[in-house]
C-alpha positions in Angstrom: -96.9 23.5 94.1 -98.0 20.1 94.0 -96.5 18.3 97.2 -94.8 15.8 95.1 -92.5 18.5 93.7 -88.9 18.7 95.3 -88.4 22.0 97.7 -85.6 24.2 98.1 -85.4 25.8 101.6 -86.4 29.0 99.8 -89.2 27.8 98.0 -90.5 26.4 101.5 -89.9 29.4 102.9 -91.8 31.4 100.1 -95.0 28.7 100.6 -94.8 29.1 104.3 -94.9 33.1 104.3 -98.7 32.3 102.9 -99.7 30.8 105.7 -98.9 33.1 108.3 -101.4 35.0 110.3 -100.8 38.5 111.6 -99.7 37.2 115.3 -96.6 35.4 113.1 -95.3 38.7 112.0 -93.5 39.5 115.3 -90.0 38.8 116.3 -91.7 37.2 120.1 -94.0 35.0 118.8 -92.0 33.7 116.4 -89.1 32.9 118.8 -91.3 31.7 121.5 -93.4 29.6 119.1 -90.0 28.0 117.8 -88.9 27.3 121.0 -92.5 25.9 121.6 -91.8 23.5 118.9 -88.6 22.8 119.6 -89.7 21.5 123.4 -92.5 19.5 121.4 -89.5 17.5 119.4 -87.8 17.2 122.9 -90.8 15.5 124.5 -91.5 13.1 121.8 -87.8 12.1 122.4 -88.3 11.9 125.8 -91.3 9.7 125.3 -89.1 7.1 123.5 -87.5 6.5 126.7 -90.7 6.7 129.1 -93.2 5.3 126.8 -91.5 3.3 124.4 -88.9 1.4 126.3 -86.4 3.1 124.6 -87.6 2.2 120.9 -88.4 4.6 118.1 -91.6 3.4 116.7 -92.9 4.6 113.4 -96.0 6.2 115.2 -93.2 8.3 117.6 -90.9 9.0 114.5 -94.0 10.3 112.8 -94.5 12.9 115.7 -91.1 13.5 115.9 -91.0 14.6 112.2 -94.4 16.5 112.6 -92.8 18.9 115.4 -89.8 19.0 113.2 -92.0 20.4 110.6 -93.1 23.0 112.5 -89.8 24.0 114.0 -88.9 24.6 110.0 -92.3 26.5 109.7 -91.0 29.2 112.6 -87.6 29.2 111.1 -88.4 30.1 107.8 -91.1 32.8 109.0 -88.2 34.1 111.8 -86.0 34.3 108.5 -88.7 36.1 106.5 -89.3 38.5 109.5 -85.5 38.8 109.3 -85.4 39.7 105.9 -83.2 36.9 104.7 -83.7 33.5 103.4 -83.2 30.5 104.3 -80.6 29.3 101.8 -78.4 31.9 103.3 -78.8 30.9 106.2 -78.1 27.4 105.7 -74.9 28.4 103.6 -73.5 30.5 106.2 -73.8 27.6 109.0 -72.1 25.1 106.7 -69.2 27.2 106.0 -68.7 27.8 109.7 -69.2 24.3 110.7 -66.9 23.3 107.8 -64.0 26.1 109.0 -64.5 24.4 112.5 -63.8 20.8 111.2 -60.8 21.9 109.4 -59.5 23.8 112.1 -60.2 20.7 114.2 -62.4 22.7 116.4 -66.0 20.8 116.0 -65.8 19.8 120.0 -65.9 22.2 122.5 -67.9 25.4 123.9 -67.6 29.1 122.6 -69.0 30.9 119.3 -65.4 31.9 118.2 -64.2 28.4 118.0 
């Protein structure tokens, strides 16, 4: 696959699987890795405030996007570990959110809104 071809979530997941190591086949490793990378996204957002006077620079945006890519890799690897695919996860999530929207339940707390 060339980097100019459009990726689907499932094709990304299959390609990401090729870069998995032995360690990346454990639930704990994948969840902790995802959490760590999400923390890196948050850290870069914090640096917009602390270091960049609240201005999202091109450099900072690129760093955030890079960390988001790492999050995506962990999500894809976790989906593979759980024997499902990213397309199904995305579809189920949109169905849940659209249902909440249709019932005016997007805001608030709780899983069963």
